[in-house]
N, C-alpha and C positions, 0 to 999 in steps of 0.2 A: 832793045830793052825799049821803052814804051815812052811818047813823050814828059809825059806827066812825070814820070821816075826820072826824067833827064835835067828836066824843069828843079827839081827837090835836090840833085847832086849838084848842081849848077849854085842853087840858092846856097845849099853848106859851104859850097868853097868856097865863094865871092863874101862871104861871113863867120871866118873861121872862132871868130872867138862867143857869137851869140848861137845861143842852145835852140831858140825858138825853131829856126825851117828844122832841125834834127827834131825835136819832138812831131811836129806837123809833121814832120818825114813819118817817122813811127805809128802818129795817131794814124795815119796812111795807110801804111802795112798792116799794122794790126786788123784794117778794115777787111784786108784784103786777103787775111788768115797768114800773113809771113809773124808769124807770134814770137818766134827767136831773134831773127831781125831786129823786132820792133823792139823786143827786152832789151837789147844789144846796144842801140841807138841811145834807148833811157839811161843805164847803167853809164855809157860813154860819158853822160851828159851829168854827171853824178859824184864821177870822178874829176881830182883834181888836176891842175897840170902838173906834167911829172919830170917838166921841167924848172918848176919850183916860183914859175912866173908868177902864177894863180889863175892864168888865162891859159887856151891851147893857141896853136898858132900850126900855119901850116907852112910843110916847107922848111 
């Protein structure tokens, strides 16, 4: 895993309720030809929280 990818993963993990790191990571993935992964991340950002609380949480 590249240092950049690890940094994106860390930012996403540290801010579970913020979609911005996911969207920036999706753009980064698109630039590298990983379109399916980027589309999946964007889809996750559009989905409401499954717990009904309105925001995502990790763990």
